[in-house]
C-alpha positions in Angstrom: -12.4 -35.2 30.9 -15.9 -33.6 30.9 -17.2 -31.2 28.2 -17.4 -28.6 31.0 -13.7 -29.1 31.7 -12.8 -28.8 28.0 -14.8 -25.6 27.8 -12.9 -24.2 30.7 -9.6 -25.0 29.0 -10.8 -23.2 25.9 -11.6 -20.2 28.0 -8.2 -20.3 29.6 -6.1 -17.2 28.6 -9.1 -15.9 26.7 -10.1 -13.3 29.3 -10.0 -9.7 28.0 -7.2 -7.4 29.1 -7.6 -3.8 30.0 -4.6 -3.0 27.8 -5.8 -4.8 24.7 -6.8 -2.8 21.7 -9.3 -4.0 19.1 -9.9 -3.0 15.5 -11.7 0.3 14.9 -14.7 -0.5 12.7 -15.8 2.0 10.1 -19.5 2.1 9.6 -21.6 3.9 7.0 -23.5 6.8 8.5 -27.3 6.2 8.9 -29.9 8.3 7.1 -30.5 11.9 8.5 -33.2 11.8 11.3 -36.0 14.3 11.5 -35.1 17.7 12.9 -37.4 17.4 15.9 -35.8 14.1 16.9 -32.3 15.7 16.7 -33.3 18.6 19.0 -35.0 16.3 21.5 -32.0 14.0 21.6 -29.5 16.9 21.9 -31.4 18.4 24.8 -31.5 15.2 26.7 -27.8 14.6 26.2 -26.9 18.1 27.4 -28.9 17.7 30.6 -27.3 14.4 31.3 -23.8 15.7 30.7 -24.4 18.7 33.0 -25.6 16.5 35.8 -22.8 14.0 35.4 -19.8 16.2 35.0 -18.8 16.2 38.7 -19.3 12.4 38.8 -17.2 11.9 35.7 -14.3 13.8 37.1 -14.5 11.7 40.3 -14.6 8.4 38.3 -11.7 9.5 36.1 -9.6 10.2 39.2 -10.4 6.8 40.6 -9.8 4.9 37.3 -6.2 6.1 37.1 -5.3 4.1 40.2 -8.0 1.4 40.0 -7.3 -2.3 39.8 -8.1 -4.3 36.6 -11.7 -4.8 35.6 -13.4 -7.6 37.5 -13.8 -9.6 34.3 -10.0 -9.9 34.1 -9.0 -12.9 36.1 -5.3 -13.3 35.3 -2.1 -11.3 35.2 -0.9 -12.6 31.9 -2.2 -10.7 28.8 -4.3 -13.3 26.9 -3.5 -13.5 23.2 -5.8 -14.7 20.4 -3.8 -16.2 17.6 -6.8 -18.1 16.2 -8.4 -14.8 15.3 -5.5 -13.9 13.0 -3.8 -17.0 11.6 -6.7 -17.9 9.3 -7.9 -14.5 8.1 -6.6 -12.5 5.1 -4.2 -9.6 5.5 -6.1 -6.5 6.6 -5.7 -3.0 7.9 -5.6 -2.7 11.7 -6.3 0.8 12.8 -5.9 2.2 16.3 -6.5 5.5 18.0 -4.2 6.3 21.0 -4.5 9.2 23.4 -1.3 9.6 25.5 -1.7 11.2 28.9 -0.1 11.2 32.4 -1.9 9.9 35.4 -1.3 8.8 39.0 -1.2 5.0 39.5 0.3 2.7 42.1 1.4 -0.3 40.0 3.2 -2.0 43.0 1.5 -0.1 45.8 3.7 3.0 45.4 2.0 6.0 43.8 3.7 7.5 40.8 2.9 9.5 37.7 2.9 7.1 34.7 2.2 7.4 31.1 -1.2 6.1 30.0 -2.5 5.2 26.6 -6.3 5.5 26.4 -6.2 5.5 30.2 -4.4 2.3 30.6 -0.9 1.2 31.7 0.7 -0.7 30.1 -0.5 0.6 26.8 -2.6 -1.4 24.3 -1.3 -4.7 23.0 -1.5 -4.9 19.2 -2.1 -8.3 17.7 -1.8 -8.7 13.9 -0.7 -11.2 11.3 2.1 -11.0 8.7 1.2 -8.7 5.8 -1.2 -6.5 7.8 -1.2 -2.8 7.4 -0.9 -1.1 10.8 -2.3 2.5 11.2 -1.9 4.1 14.7 -3.2 7.6 15.2 -1.3 9.0 18.2 -2.6 12.1 20.0 0.0 13.7 22.4 -2.2 14.9 25.2 0.9 15.7 27.4 1.2 19.2 28.7 4.8 20.0 27.8 6.5 16.9 26.3 7.1 15.6 22.8 7.0 11.9 22.1 7.6 9.3 19.4 6.7 5.6 19.2 9.2 3.0 18.0 8.1 -0.5 16.9 10.8 -2.6 18.5 12.0 -5.4 16.3 9.9 -4.7 13.2 12.0 -4.3 10.1 9.8 -1.5 8.6 11.0 -2.3 5.1 9.9 0.6 2.9 8.8 2.6 6.0 12.0 4.0 7.4 10.1 7.3 8.2 7.7 5.4 10.5 10.4 3.9 12.7 9.8 6.5 15.4 13.5 7.2 16.2 13.8 10.9 17.2 16.9 12.5 15.6 17.0 9.7 12.9 13.6 9.5 11.3 11.3 12.0 12.9 10.9 15.0 15.1 9.0 14.6 18.4 5.2 14.7 18.2 4.7 18.1 19.9 2.3 18.5 22.9 -1.3 18.7 21.7 -0.4 17.5 18.2 -1.2 14.3 16.3 0.8 11.9 14.2 -0.2 8.9 12.1 2.1 5.9 12.0 1.2 3.9 8.8 3.2 0.9 7.8 2.9 -2.6 6.5 4.2 -5.7 8.2 6.5 -8.0 6.1 4.8 -11.0 4.5 7.1 -13.3 6.4 7.5 -11.2 9.5 6.1 -12.7 12.7 7.0 -13.0 16.3 7.1 -11.2 19.7 7.7 -7.5 19.3 6.8 -4.5 21.4 6.3 -0.7 21.0 7.7 2.0 23.3 8.5 5.7 23.4 11.7 6.8 21.8 11.6 10.2 23.4 13.9 11.2 26.3 13.4 8.6 29.1 9.6 8.1 28.8 9.8 4.4 28.3 11.0 4.1 31.9 7.8 5.6 33.2 5.5 3.2 31.4 5.0 4.3 27.8 5.2 0.9 26.2 3.1 -2.1 25.2 3.1 -5.4 23.4 3.0 -6.0 19.7 2.4 -9.6 18.6 2.5 -10.7 14.9 1.1 -14.1 14.3 2.1 -16.4 11.5 -0.7 -17.0 9.0 -1.7 -20.6 8.3 0.0 -21.9 11.5 -2.6 -23.2 13.8 -1.6 -22.6 17.4 -0.8 -25.8 19.3 -1.0 -24.0 22.7 -2.7 -21.2 24.4 -0.6 -18.0 24.3 -0.1 -15.1 26.7 2.2 -12.1 26.9 4.3 -11.0 29.9 5.8 -7.5 29.9 8.4 -7.8 32.6 10.9 -5.2 33.7 12.5 -3.2 36.5 10.7 -0.2 37.9 11.7 3.0 39.6 9.5 4.9 42.1 11.1 8.2 41.1 10.4 9.8 37.8 12.8 8.8 35.2 13.8 12.4 34.6 14.9 12.4 38.3 16.7 9.1 37.9 18.5 10.4 34.8 19.5 13.7 36.5 21.0 11.7 39.3 23.0 9.6 36.9 24.0 12.5 34.6 26.1 14.1 37.4 29.7 13.7 38.3 28.6 12.4 41.7 27.2 9.2 40.2 30.8 8.3 39.1 29.1 6.6 36.1 27.4 4.0 38.2 24.0 2.9 36.8 20.9 3.7 38.9 19.5 0.7 40.7 15.7 0.2 40.4 13.3 0.0 43.4 11.0 -2.8 42.2 9.7 -5.0 39.4 6.5 -5.2 37.4 4.8 -7.9 35.4 2.2 -6.4 33.0 2.1 -3.2 35.0 1.5 -5.0 38.4 3.8 -5.7 41.3 4.0 -6.0 45.1 6.4 -3.7 47.0 7.3 -4.1 50.7 6.7 -0.5 52.0 9.0 -1.0 54.9 11.9 -1.2 52.5 11.5 2.4 51.3 14.6 4.6 51.8 13.9 7.4 54.3 15.8 9.8 52.0 13.2 9.1 49.3 9.8 8.8 51.0 7.0 7.3 49.0 3.2 7.1 49.2 2.8 3.4 49.6 -0.1 1.0 50.3 1.3 -2.5 50.7 -0.5 -5.3 48.8 -0.8 -8.8 49.9 -0.1 -11.7 47.5 -3.8 -12.5 47.4 -4.6 -9.0 46.1 -2.6 -9.7 43.0 -4.2 -11.6 40.2 -2.7 -15.0 39.5 -0.5 -15.4 36.5 -3.1 -17.7 34.9 -6.8 -18.2 35.4 -6.4 -21.9 36.1 -3.9 -24.7 35.6 -3.9 -25.8 31.9 -3.9 -29.4 31.0 -1.3 -28.7 28.3 1.7 -26.4 27.9 1.3 -22.7 27.6 3.3 -20.5 25.3 4.5 -17.4 27.2 5.8 -14.5 25.1 8.2 -12.6 27.5 9.5 -9.1 26.9 12.1 -7.4 29.1 10.7 -3.8 29.2 13.2 -2.7 31.8 15.7 0.2 31.7 18.7 -1.3 33.4 18.5 -4.9 34.6 18.5 -8.3 32.9 16.2 -10.9 34.4 15.8 -14.6 34.9 12.5 -16.6 35.2 11.4 -19.7 37.0 8.1 -21.3 37.7 7.5 -23.8 40.6 6.7 -27.3 39.4 7.2 -26.4 35.8 9.7 -26.8 33.0 10.5 -23.8 30.7 11.7 -24.4 27.1 12.9 -21.5 25.0 11.5 -22.0 21.5 12.1 -18.6 19.9 13.8 -15.3 20.5 13.2 -11.7 19.5 11.3 -11.6 16.2 10.1 -15.2 16.2 13.4 -16.8 15.3 13.3 -20.5 16.3 16.0 -21.8 18.6 17.1 -25.2 19.8 16.3 -25.1 23.5 15.9 -27.9 26.0 13.4 -27.7 28.9 14.9 -26.3 32.1 13.8 -25.2 35.5 14.8 -21.5 34.8 15.7 -19.3 31.9 17.9 -16.3 31.8 19.4 -13.8 31.4 17.0 -11.7 29.4 18.3 -8.2 28.9 16.4 -5.0 28.3 14.8 -5.0 24.8 15.2 -8.8 24.4 12.3 -11.2 24.0 11.9 -14.9 24.4 9.0 -17.3 23.7 8.8 -20.1 26.3 6.8 -23.3 26.3 5.9 -23.8 30.0 4.6 -27.1 31.3 3.4 -27.8 34.9 3.9 -31.3 36.1 3.2 -31.0 39.8 0.0 -31.2 41.7 0.6 -28.5 44.4 -1.2 -25.8 42.4 -2.0 -23.5 45.3 1.6 -22.9 46.3 3.0 -22.6 42.8 4.9 -19.3 42.3 6.3 -17.6 39.2 9.7 -16.1 40.2 11.5 -13.2 38.5 15.0 -12.4 39.6 16.7 -9.1 38.6 20.3 -9.6 37.5 22.7 -7.5 39.6 25.5 -7.2 37.0 25.0 -3.4 36.8 24.1 -2.9 40.5 27.7 -2.8 41.8 28.2 0.9 42.3 25.6 2.3 44.7 23.3 -0.5 46.0 19.7 0.3 46.6 18.5 -1.0 50.0 14.9 -0.4 48.8 15.2 -3.2 46.2 14.3 -6.8 46.6 15.7 -8.4 43.4 13.6 -11.5 43.8 9.8 -11.2 43.1 7.2 -13.9 43.1 3.7 -14.1 41.7 1.0 -16.7 42.3 0.6 -18.9 39.2 -2.9 -20.2 39.8 -5.8 -19.1 42.0 -6.7 -21.2 45.1 -9.2 -23.9 44.5 -11.0 -26.3 46.9 -9.2 -29.4 45.5 -5.7 -27.9 46.1 -6.1 -26.6 49.6 -4.7 -29.7 51.2 -1.0 -30.0 51.7 0.7 -31.5 48.7 4.2 -32.5 48.0 6.1 -30.1 45.7 6.7 -31.2 42.2 9.9 -33.1 41.6 11.8 -32.1 38.5 14.0 -34.6 36.6 17.7 -34.4 37.5 18.7 -33.2 34.1 16.3 -30.2 34.3 18.9 -27.5 34.5 19.0 -23.7 34.2 18.9 -22.6 30.6 21.2 -19.8 29.6 19.8 -17.7 26.7 23.4 -16.7 25.7 24.1 -20.4 24.7 21.1 -20.8 22.4 21.6 -21.8 18.7 19.2 -21.7 15.8 16.7 -24.6 15.5 18.2 -25.6 12.1 21.3 -25.0 10.1 21.5 -21.8 8.1 22.0 -22.0 4.4 25.2 -20.6 2.8 23.0 -18.2 0.8 21.8 -16.6 4.0 25.1 -16.9 5.7 28.1 -16.9 3.4 31.5 -17.8 4.8 32.7 -14.2 4.6 31.1 -10.8 4.6 32.0 -8.1 2.1 32.5 -5.5 4.8 33.7 -5.4 8.4 33.3 -2.7 10.9 34.6 -2.5 14.4 32.8 -0.6 17.2 34.0 0.3 20.7 31.4 1.1 23.4 32.5 3.0 26.5 31.1 5.1 29.3 33.5 8.0 30.1 33.6 11.0 32.4 35.7 13.7 30.7 36.5 17.2 31.9 35.2 18.8 28.7 31.8 17.4 29.6 32.0 18.5 33.2 33.0 15.0 34.3 29.4 13.8 33.6 29.1 10.2 32.5 28.7 10.1 28.7 28.1 7.1 26.4 30.4 6.8 23.5 30.6 4.7 20.3 34.1 5.0 18.8 34.7 8.0 20.9 31.6 9.8 19.5 28.7 10.7 21.8 25.5 11.0 19.9 23.0 13.8 20.2 19.7 14.0 18.3 19.9 16.3 15.3 17.1 18.6 14.2 16.0 18.2 11.4 16.4 14.4 11.7 19.0 12.6 9.6 16.5 11.1 7.2 15.4 14.6 6.1 18.9 16.0 5.9 21.6 15.6 3.3 24.5 13.6 4.8 26.9 16.5 4.1 24.9 18.5 6.7 25.0 16.0 9.5 26.7 17.4 12.6 29.7 16.1 14.5 27.7 14.0 16.9 26.5 11.6 14.2 28.7 8.5 13.9 26.7 6.6 11.3 28.8 4.4 9.0 27.6 4.3 5.3 27.0 1.1 3.6 26.7 1.0 -0.2 24.0 -1.6 -0.8 24.8 -1.8 -4.5 28.2 -3.3 -3.8 27.8 -4.7 -0.2 25.6 -7.6 0.6 26.7 -8.7 4.1 28.4 -6.7 6.8 30.1 -8.1 9.9 30.0 -5.8 12.9 32.4 -6.4 15.8 31.0 -4.7 18.9 33.5 -4.3 21.7 32.4 -3.5 25.2 35.0 -1.6 27.2 32.8 -1.3 30.3 32.3 -3.5 33.4 28.7 -4.3 32.6 26.9 -5.8 29.7 25.4 -3.5 27.0 22.2 -4.8 25.3 22.5 -3.4 21.8 19.4 -3.0 19.5 19.6 -2.4 15.8 16.5 -0.8 14.2 15.3 -2.0 10.8 17.2 -5.3 10.8 17.7 -8.7 12.3 21.2 -10.2 12.4 23.1 -13.4 13.1 25.1 -13.6 16.3 28.3 -15.3 15.1 30.0 -15.1 18.5 29.9 -13.7 22.0 32.9 -13.5 24.2 33.4 -12.4 27.8 36.8 -11.8 29.3 37.8 -14.2 32.1 38.1 -12.7 35.5 37.5 -9.1 36.6 40.7 -7.7 35.2 40.9 -9.3 31.7 40.0 -7.7 28.4 38.1 -9.5 25.6 38.2 -6.9 22.8 38.6 -8.2 19.3 39.9 -6.4 16.1 39.7 -8.8 13.1 42.3 -6.7 11.3 44.9 -7.4 14.0 44.1 -10.9 15.5 42.1 -14.0 15.2 38.8 -14.3 17.2 39.3 -15.8 20.7 36.3 -18.1 20.0 35.4 -19.5 16.5 32.6 -17.8 14.6 29.5 -19.9 14.4 28.7 -20.1 10.7 26.5 -23.2 10.9 23.5 -22.4 13.2 23.9 -19.0 14.8 20.9 -17.5 16.6 19.1 -14.7 14.8 18.1 -11.6 16.8 17.6 -7.8 16.7 18.9 -7.1 20.2 22.1 -8.7 21.6 23.8 -8.4 24.9 27.5 -7.6 24.5 29.3 -9.0 27.5 31.3 -6.9 30.0 34.9 -6.4 28.8 34.1 -8.6 25.9 32.6 -8.5 22.4 30.0 -9.8 20.1 30.2 -10.4 16.3 27.0 -10.0 14.3 26.3 -10.2 10.6 23.8 -8.0 8.9 22.5 -8.3 5.4 22.3 -4.8 4.0 18.9 -5.1 2.2 16.9 -2.4 3.9 17.7 1.1 2.7 17.4 3.9 5.2 19.0 5.5 8.2 18.7 3.1 11.1 19.6 3.7 14.7 21.7 1.3 16.7 22.0 1.9 20.5 22.3 0.5 24.0 18.9 -0.3 25.4 19.9 0.7 28.9 18.0 3.9 29.1 20.6 6.1 30.8 23.3 4.9 28.3 21.2 5.8 25.3 20.2 9.1 26.8 23.8 10.0 27.3 24.9 9.2 23.8 25.7 5.5 23.3 24.2 5.5 19.9 25.4 4.8 16.4 23.6 3.5 13.3 23.7 2.4 9.7 23.1 4.5 6.7 22.3 2.0 3.9 21.9 3.3 0.4 22.4 2.3 -3.2 25.4 4.4 -4.1 25.0 3.7 -7.8 21.5 5.0 -7.8 22.0 8.1 -5.8 25.6 9.0 -6.3 27.0 8.2 -9.8 30.6 7.0 -9.8 33.4 9.6 -10.1 36.7 9.0 -12.0 39.6 7.7 -10.0 41.9 10.7 -10.1 42.0 12.9 -7.0 41.3 16.2 -8.7 38.2 14.9 -10.4 36.7 13.9 -7.0 34.4 16.3 -5.2 36.1 17.6 -2.2 33.4 16.0 -0.1 34.9 12.6 -1.0 38.2 13.4 0.7 38.4 12.5 4.3 40.9 14.3 6.5 41.4 12.7 9.9 43.5 14.2 12.7 46.0 11.8 14.4 47.4 13.7 17.3 51.0 14.4 18.3 53.8 12.6 16.5 57.3 13.4 17.8 56.0 16.5 19.4 54.5 17.9 16.2 50.8 18.0 15.1 50.0 15.3 12.6 47.3 14.6 10.1 46.2 11.6 8.3 44.9 12.0 4.7 42.6 9.1 3.9 41.4 8.7 0.4 38.7 6.2 -0.3 36.8 5.6 -3.5 33.6 5.8 -1.7 34.3 8.2 1.2 31.5 10.7 1.2 32.3 13.2 4.0 34.9 15.8 4.8 36.3 15.1 8.3 38.3 17.8 10.1 39.2 16.4 13.4 41.6 17.3 16.2 42.6 14.0 17.9 44.9 13.1 20.8 45.7 9.4 20.3 48.5 7.2 19.1 49.6 6.7 15.5 48.6 3.0 15.7 45.0 3.9 16.7 44.8 6.2 13.7 45.3 3.5 11.1 41.9 3.9 9.5 41.4 0.6 7.8 37.7 -0.2 8.3 34.3 1.2 9.1 35.0 2.0 12.7 37.2 4.7 11.2 38.0 6.2 14.4 36.0 8.9 16.0 38.4 10.6 18.4 38.4 14.2 19.5 40.4 16.2 22.0 38.1 19.2 22.1 34.4 19.6 21.9 34.5 22.3 19.1 35.9 19.9 16.6 34.0 16.7 17.5 34.6 14.1 14.8 32.1 13.3 12.1 33.1 9.8 11.3 31.2 9.1 8.2 33.7 7.8 5.8 33.4 4.2 4.4 36.4 2.1 3.8 37.2 -1.5 2.8 40.0 -3.1 4.6 43.2 -2.8 2.5 41.6 -0.5 0.0 42.4 2.8 1.7 45.4 4.9 1.2 46.7 6.4 4.5 49.2 9.2 4.5 50.7 10.8 7.6 51.8 14.4 7.3 53.7 16.0 10.1 53.6 19.7 10.5 57.3 19.8 11.4 58.7 18.2 8.3 55.8 18.4 5.8 56.8 14.9 4.8 54.5 12.1 4.0 55.0 8.9 5.9 52.4 6.6 4.5 51.2 3.5 2.8 51.0 3.0 -1.0 53.1 6.1 -1.7 56.2 4.5 -3.1 55.3 5.5 -6.7 55.6 9.2 -7.7 52.6 8.5 -10.0 50.4 7.4 -7.2 47.3 9.8 -7.3 47.8 10.8 -3.6 51.5 11.6 -4.2 50.6 13.6 -7.3 47.9 15.5 -5.4 50.3 16.3 -2.5 53.0 17.4 -4.9 50.6 19.8 -6.6 49.8 21.3 -3.3 53.4 21.7 -2.2 53.8 18.8 0.1 56.8 16.5 -0.2 55.6 12.9 -0.7 59.0 11.3 -0.1 59.2 8.7 2.6 
């Protein structure tokens, strides 16, 4: 190979990207110039500005819809790990100006969010241990915003997490906010940032965030692909369509797909009822994925930035090997001809090798998964999109045979991945100290005008103002189902997430990564795969040997996933479905992790010595025609719950962290904030008809609950 060829290979993927952000250098001010020089310079600048103002406005208008700069020769965003892996930790400072502007990412004009005039927004590259400072100026006319750093654990920086209602209020229009946090010393991988306000993410307010591992010299060139579904309507219009009884809870179906803010839409497929301004692009008008064919494999970091759809990837004449998921967690993956399904919020690092010779005809294929497209199909959508991999070259214009892949080169399912090595028992003990059970469901209820609402344990979340982090837990409203974890006594927590819907829910937990111990989908369309560890054994064994580690997991339709979290990051952390309309309609819960010993000294064990806020009263619904109540006393329950429920007695057995969030009227929505260990709660059922207690652990008259009830005129006999 010639030196010239090697030099070209070194330049591969090193082209600058319009969405890349570089360090802001701070320079010492020069000495003060002479006064005459200042006035001369100032006068010249003013004249130039006055003459150029009309032209500047014209250029700004064109730039909003212009193609990438001529110097950019590829669609993939080039990354520069060598710049970061050998340097010391430093402060990386950025200044972002958020605006709205007209662009035609796939040929269809639309108002999109711009950061410093670009869509997608800047890609941040850093190394473990860096301090990140981002000055955000909200230049939107009438919208608040917040930026979340998806996948970063933000240890010690809960207030910088960017979750409206949890950690901050929106950045008001015209105002500024400084995000200032430090990356963990061992934190590295593929992350991304996006708006966490309303549905702004769906209109383009996102970008990449890559954290390189210090000391690890890159073996391959690296590039970033931000891939996701795309709507031609504003996301507020999409949401308003969904949040109406007429949608019958069917998720909206996108119109198109983008890779790094670019796509190609067939204008003839537009629906007459939704006319668009469209200028169809040819495949030649789109940049190729890569500047030229590499002589070695390329590491592609892929993020699903979409709002609804999962996606699968394939490259002609190439093998794709998953090597890491989400925040850089290594996986054992074999090369395959395609990889999927990658759900919204998930990331995967792929090692892609091209073996064929037909470079000119090689295509990179993205297929949108139709699992959530079953309600109202969108005839405007072509779920299969292809992008040229390499530009045409003289030596590849002749007809060549397509590459032949080996027979064992199969499709690789991301759901079947395992960790690259066994996990130590210290990191993954055989049993967790706590278990909580969650139930996800989209429902249309009359008390909500039959609009589709997202629920976790029958609680639909709404953002609270002031946010939870700034509010004492006793003042949290009824829409906050945020289980409490006492980190002084609890090390590991198992969370069983049950999906009661007919489509997958990609669940993202802020502030943490977790082990995926199992994932189960019911067989057939009519089966159910829910799992309650307090009532039955798991339908599939838990993987306690080499489970994959993630921060976003897809919970299968009518199935469940079991994840294990190590409660070592104090704070109030959001956990939610990453399908935009589901989160926007309330499919949100979270974790409140706190050292109880440090912040709330222990009380004595008698009922009367406990603060009333440590007594949880949960309604149970009708029993034998009479209203009933369950009195649940837990040594670490921290909230008063007054709830009117309409459910069965069996469902009211509060034995774990899911501790039931039912409500039969909107005025008494449940505040499910108690914290219980299985088998350590005392449950008493008091019927209004007999005032008799039918409960557990009340056989002794000296039982503290029995004594308390007797003192208050309630018969505790069974």
